[in-house]
LUMNUPA-301458 format. One record per residue (C-alpha): residue number from 1; residue in one letter; x, y, z. Coordinates in nm, 3 decimals. Example, Ala and Ser with C-alpha at 12.3 -4.5 7.8 and 13.67 -1.06 7.14 Angstrom:
BEGIN
(pt 1,"A",(1.230,-0.450,0.780));
(pt 2,"S",(1.367,-0.106,0.714));
This chain:
BEGIN
(pt 1,"M",(10.878,6.450,8.632));
(pt 2,"N",(11.161,6.403,8.447));
(pt 3,"N",(11.237,6.055,8.386));
(pt 4,"S",(10.905,5.943,8.467));
(pt 5,"A",(10.958,5.912,8.818));
(pt 6,"T",(10.702,5.738,9.034));
(pt 7,"L",(10.517,5.878,9.364));
(pt 8,"D",(10.709,5.577,9.536));
(pt 9,"Q",(11.058,5.678,9.370));
(pt 10,"L",(10.988,6.085,9.502));
(pt 11,"Q",(10.993,5.980,9.845));
(pt 12,"F",(11.371,5.981,9.799));
(pt 13,"D",(11.418,6.296,9.600));
(pt 14,"R",(11.655,6.517,9.737));
(pt 15,"G",(11.461,6.799,9.663));
(pt 16,"L",(11.248,6.670,9.942));
(pt 17,"H",(11.507,6.577,10.175));
(pt 18,"Y",(11.716,6.835,10.161));
(pt 19,"G",(11.612,7.128,9.962));
(pt 20,"D",(11.852,7.029,9.688));
(pt 21,"G",(11.698,7.191,9.412));
(pt 22,"L",(11.581,7.504,9.243));
(pt 23,"F",(11.263,7.696,9.160));
(pt 24,"E",(11.113,7.970,8.929));
(pt 25,"T",(10.764,8.170,8.964));
(pt 26,"I",(10.655,8.246,8.599));
(pt 27,"A",(10.378,8.495,8.534));
(pt 28,"I",(10.131,8.393,8.288));
(pt 29,"K",(9.899,8.644,8.091));
(pt 30,"S",(9.724,8.580,7.781));
(pt 31,"G",(9.837,8.248,7.709));
(pt 32,"K",(10.202,8.368,7.728));
(pt 33,"A",(10.464,8.280,7.980));
(pt 34,"E",(10.625,8.607,8.069));
(pt 35,"L",(11.020,8.663,8.079));
(pt 36,"L",(11.063,8.306,8.015));
(pt 37,"T",(11.411,8.300,7.853));
(pt 38,"E",(11.508,8.510,8.184));
(pt 39,"H",(11.362,8.260,8.416));
(pt 40,"I",(11.565,7.957,8.184));
(pt 41,"N",(11.878,8.172,8.169));
(pt 42,"R",(11.863,8.195,8.566));
(pt 43,"L",(11.773,7.862,8.653));
(pt 44,"K",(12.048,7.735,8.387));
(pt 45,"E",(12.306,7.935,8.565));
(pt 46,"S",(12.212,7.791,8.910));
(pt 47,"C",(12.205,7.484,8.774));
(pt 48,"D",(12.577,7.487,8.669));
(pt 49,"K",(12.702,7.633,8.981));
(pt 50,"L",(12.489,7.346,9.172));
(pt 51,"K",(12.642,7.071,8.926));
(pt 52,"F",(12.295,6.957,8.818));
(pt 53,"I",(12.313,6.710,8.542));
(pt 54,"N",(12.123,6.538,8.273));
(pt 55,"I",(11.865,6.838,8.234));
(pt 56,"D",(11.676,6.923,7.906));
(pt 57,"F",(11.575,7.286,7.931));
(pt 58,"L",(11.437,7.291,7.580));
(pt 59,"K",(11.199,7.042,7.676));
(pt 60,"I",(11.146,7.232,7.994));
(pt 61,"T",(11.059,7.561,7.793));
(pt 62,"K",(10.824,7.377,7.543));
(pt 63,"E",(10.620,7.236,7.804));
(pt 64,"I",(10.577,7.546,7.992));
(pt 65,"E",(10.479,7.707,7.667));
(pt 66,"I",(10.210,7.451,7.624));
(pt 67,"K",(10.101,7.463,7.963));
(pt 68,"S",(10.049,7.855,7.925));
(pt 69,"K",(9.864,7.846,7.615));
(pt 70,"N",(9.516,7.771,7.781));
(pt 71,"I",(9.573,8.008,8.069));
(pt 72,"T",(9.431,8.340,8.070));
(pt 73,"K",(9.590,8.456,8.410));
(pt 74,"G",(9.775,8.234,8.637));
(pt 75,"V",(10.129,8.135,8.780));
(pt 76,"L",(10.321,7.829,8.688));
(pt 77,"K",(10.615,7.690,8.961));
(pt 78,"L",(10.892,7.516,8.787));
(pt 79,"I",(11.071,7.312,9.060));
(pt 80,"V",(11.397,7.152,8.929));
(pt 81,"T",(11.585,6.891,9.193));
(pt 82,"R",(11.907,6.712,9.184));
(pt 83,"G",(11.701,6.399,9.168));
(pt 84,"I",(11.662,6.064,9.368));
(pt 85,"G",(11.918,5.957,9.608));
(pt 86,"G",(12.012,5.742,9.893));
(pt 87,"R",(12.042,5.863,10.246));
(pt 88,"G",(12.317,6.112,10.336));
(pt 89,"Y",(12.444,6.475,10.204));
(pt 90,"T",(12.688,6.279,9.952));
(pt 91,"I",(12.572,6.295,9.595));
(pt 92,"P",(12.551,5.941,9.416));
(pt 93,"D",(12.782,5.863,9.133));
(pt 94,"T",(12.463,5.856,8.894));
(pt 95,"M",(12.212,6.123,8.958));
(pt 96,"E",(11.944,6.257,8.705));
(pt 97,"A",(11.763,6.551,8.774));
(pt 98,"N",(11.392,6.583,8.817));
(pt 99,"Y",(11.150,6.866,8.741));
(pt 100,"L",(10.789,6.983,8.821));
(pt 101,"I",(10.601,7.227,8.672));
(pt 102,"L",(10.279,7.332,8.895));
(pt 103,"Q",(9.976,7.570,8.796));
(pt 104,"Y",(9.862,7.789,9.063));
(pt 105,"P",(9.577,8.069,8.987));
(pt 106,"W",(9.681,8.445,8.983));
(pt 107,"P",(9.709,8.622,9.372));
(pt 108,"E",(9.411,8.824,9.421));
(pt 109,"Y",(9.630,9.135,9.500));
(pt 110,"S",(9.461,9.477,9.586));
(pt 111,"S",(9.456,9.731,9.278));
(pt 112,"T",(9.599,9.984,9.549));
(pt 113,"N",(9.929,9.804,9.594));
(pt 114,"W",(10.002,9.952,9.288));
(pt 115,"I",(9.807,10.296,9.278));
(pt 116,"N",(9.898,10.378,9.648));
(pt 117,"G",(10.179,10.171,9.745));
(pt 118,"V",(10.232,9.924,10.011));
(pt 119,"S",(10.330,9.921,10.387));
(pt 120,"V",(10.612,9.758,10.475));
(pt 121,"K",(10.864,9.696,10.792));
(pt 122,"K",(11.230,9.580,10.876));
(pt 123,"C",(11.198,9.248,10.982));
(pt 124,"K",(11.382,9.103,11.306));
(pt 125,"L",(11.521,8.814,11.098));
(pt 126,"V",(11.877,8.883,10.988));
(pt 127,"L",(11.969,8.679,10.654));
(pt 128,"S",(12.276,8.470,10.691));
(pt 129,"Q",(12.565,8.503,10.437));
(pt 130,"Q",(12.639,8.243,10.184));
(pt 131,"P",(12.823,8.374,9.881));
(pt 132,"C",(12.809,8.000,9.720));
(pt 133,"L",(12.420,8.027,9.702));
(pt 134,"A",(12.370,8.422,9.687));
(pt 135,"G",(12.144,8.522,9.352));
(pt 136,"M",(12.026,8.175,9.334));
(pt 137,"K",(11.623,8.080,9.375));
(pt 138,"H",(11.703,7.758,9.578));
(pt 139,"L",(11.436,7.556,9.761));
(pt 140,"N",(11.589,7.659,10.127));
(pt 141,"R",(11.355,7.915,10.191));
(pt 142,"L",(11.318,7.906,10.574));
(pt 143,"E",(11.465,8.213,10.648));
(pt 144,"N",(11.202,8.393,10.399));
(pt 145,"I",(10.911,8.180,10.561));
(pt 146,"I",(11.010,8.295,10.926));
(pt 147,"A",(11.034,8.668,10.798));
(pt 148,"K",(10.681,8.640,10.651));
(pt 149,"M",(10.556,8.506,10.972));
(pt 150,"E",(10.643,8.816,11.132));
(pt 151,"L",(10.382,9.007,10.916));
(pt 152,"I",(10.076,8.793,11.013));
(pt 153,"N",(9.828,9.002,11.152));
(pt 154,"S",(9.961,9.331,11.029));
(pt 155,"D",(9.918,9.560,10.760));
(pt 156,"H",(10.227,9.510,10.608));
(pt 157,"I",(10.261,9.374,10.289));
(pt 158,"E",(10.616,9.293,10.293));
(pt 159,"G",(10.910,9.286,10.504));
(pt 160,"I",(11.276,9.418,10.487));
(pt 161,"L",(11.556,9.177,10.504));
(pt 162,"C",(11.882,9.281,10.617));
(pt 163,"D",(12.192,9.107,10.653));
(pt 164,"T",(12.434,9.029,10.979));
(pt 165,"N",(12.589,9.400,10.916));
(pt 166,"Q",(12.251,9.569,10.881));
(pt 167,"N",(12.291,9.611,10.499));
(pt 168,"V",(11.952,9.597,10.328));
(pt 169,"I",(11.932,9.296,10.101));
(pt 170,"E",(11.543,9.255,9.954));
(pt 171,"A",(11.234,9.190,10.089));
(pt 172,"T",(11.068,8.864,10.218));
(pt 173,"S",(10.935,8.786,9.826));
(pt 174,"S",(11.072,9.074,9.641));
(pt 175,"N",(11.372,9.271,9.552));
(pt 176,"I",(11.430,9.638,9.663));
(pt 177,"F",(11.521,9.969,9.508));
(pt 178,"I",(11.569,10.293,9.657));
(pt 179,"V",(11.575,10.659,9.527));
(pt 180,"K",(11.778,10.965,9.670));
(pt 181,"D",(11.778,11.258,9.456));
(pt 182,"K",(11.687,11.101,9.144));
(pt 183,"R",(11.958,10.824,9.198));
(pt 184,"V",(11.846,10.477,9.192));
(pt 185,"F",(12.009,10.180,9.423));
(pt 186,"T",(11.987,9.831,9.456));
(pt 187,"P",(12.157,9.589,9.700));
(pt 188,"N",(12.433,9.403,9.578));
(pt 189,"L",(12.353,9.055,9.642));
(pt 190,"N",(12.710,8.878,9.642));
(pt 191,"L",(12.677,8.739,9.961));
(pt 192,"C",(12.292,8.649,9.993));
(pt 193,"G",(11.973,8.709,9.861));
(pt 194,"V",(11.792,8.611,9.522));
(pt 195,"S",(11.871,8.808,9.185));
(pt 196,"G",(11.525,8.830,9.079));
(pt 197,"V",(11.438,8.831,8.703));
(pt 198,"M",(11.228,9.152,8.740));
(pt 199,"R",(11.490,9.326,8.915));
(pt 200,"D",(11.743,9.244,8.646));
(pt 201,"L",(11.502,9.366,8.386));
(pt 202,"V",(11.484,9.704,8.572));
(pt 203,"I",(11.874,9.725,8.610));
(pt 204,"K",(11.880,9.647,8.228));
(pt 205,"R",(11.608,9.865,8.092));
(pt 206,"A",(11.621,10.166,8.319));
(pt 207,"V",(11.894,10.322,8.087));
(pt 208,"E",(11.608,10.373,7.842));
(pt 209,"I",(11.497,10.649,8.045));
(pt 210,"Q",(11.844,10.808,8.144));
(pt 211,"L",(11.848,10.628,8.440));
(pt 212,"K",(12.181,10.405,8.585));
(pt 213,"I",(12.103,10.157,8.870));
(pt 214,"N",(12.360,10.178,9.116));
(pt 215,"I",(12.459,9.816,9.252));
(pt 216,"K",(12.576,9.898,9.622));
(pt 217,"L",(12.589,9.803,9.970));
(pt 218,"V",(12.294,9.967,10.100));
(pt 219,"P",(12.285,10.022,10.492));
(pt 220,"Y",(11.981,10.031,10.653));
(pt 221,"N",(11.988,10.406,10.738));
(pt 222,"I",(12.029,10.517,10.372));
(pt 223,"L",(11.691,10.339,10.335));
(pt 224,"L",(11.552,10.508,10.600));
(pt 225,"N",(11.641,10.822,10.448));
(pt 226,"A",(11.541,10.715,10.048));
(pt 227,"D",(11.274,10.969,9.853));
(pt 228,"E",(11.100,10.661,9.698));
(pt 229,"I",(11.144,10.279,9.771));
(pt 230,"F",(10.988,10.033,9.523));
(pt 231,"L",(10.958,9.629,9.512));
(pt 232,"T",(10.991,9.419,9.223));
(pt 233,"N",(10.940,9.053,9.133));
(pt 234,"S",(10.815,8.869,8.840));
(pt 235,"I",(10.433,8.848,8.977));
(pt 236,"I",(10.341,9.192,9.120));
(pt 237,"G",(10.586,9.356,8.861));
(pt 238,"I",(10.648,9.698,9.059));
(pt 239,"W",(10.551,9.809,9.398));
(pt 240,"P",(10.551,10.130,9.508));
(pt 241,"V",(10.630,10.137,9.903));
(pt 242,"S",(10.405,10.401,10.074));
(pt 243,"K",(10.522,10.357,10.438));
(pt 244,"L",(10.825,10.186,10.601));
(pt 245,"N",(10.731,10.142,10.958));
(pt 246,"E",(10.612,10.499,11.064));
(pt 247,"R",(10.781,10.677,10.778));
(pt 248,"I",(10.553,10.785,10.486));
(pt 249,"Y",(10.641,10.818,10.122));
(pt 250,"T",(10.406,11.008,9.896));
(pt 251,"D",(10.672,11.066,9.602));
(pt 252,"F",(10.651,10.790,9.351));
(pt 253,"S",(10.758,11.007,9.044));
(pt 254,"V",(11.099,10.792,8.949));
(pt 255,"T",(10.910,10.470,9.021));
(pt 256,"R",(10.629,10.562,8.791));
(pt 257,"S",(10.848,10.656,8.529));
(pt 258,"I",(11.013,10.305,8.555));
(pt 259,"M",(10.656,10.128,8.564));
(pt 260,"K",(10.548,10.291,8.236));
(pt 261,"L",(10.870,10.212,8.110));
(pt 262,"L",(10.782,9.847,8.168));
(pt 263,"N",(10.410,9.893,8.080));
(pt 264,"I",(10.310,9.772,8.414));
(pt 265,"E",(9.922,9.940,8.473));
(pt 266,"Y",(9.874,10.130,8.813));
(pt 267,"N",(9.548,9.922,8.785));
(pt 268,"E",(9.696,9.591,8.732));
């Protein structure tokens, strides 16, 4: 932990009490933290918005690089909180942010998720709109947890989340892209949702294969009429969607071209 916080002190951490913090989930392959610069840049931006202070991002980056060297394939989770404070929502005058770097094994996903695509469903849970937090990967993830519970005992790998106006926002653990007539769309995240680093990478690099990603409101009926759907996050890379509720998708051509562009193997 930053500031050498003890376990006794951590019981008063605002991240534990109020979810007053942020996190990054970082893929480690062959001793290297993938998209580390993008993760740190997103974290910096969110810390600025939340007015976290006294964070040594260079130190955090170096620690992640050192921890990654001995990992063949795994996941590091970086958690940053506002720090230790008293009871109540008011931020104390003197605060120093804390951080944790946790190591996890690589998730054992089936290779068919990349090859044949995944089955998803529309969740009943509706995302609330809060533009002050939109885009951030903050610690308040109860909506995602409740939505994930809807997938228990089903063959659905992911759940699609809409806002109160029935606009598609994201999936429970990933961002979503829609392909229609060879045009690619991804939802506008100005009011809610997480702006993932893999989502940003797809948007940035798609121009290399003459694809322009349109960021716009995506009503749910547009999703139902899509030619292709694919999901992205920093761990899975890209998963094609093969089934949404009862609708079957077999055309992955645009999705495959983006996977190839980003060197995402079908049998990863």
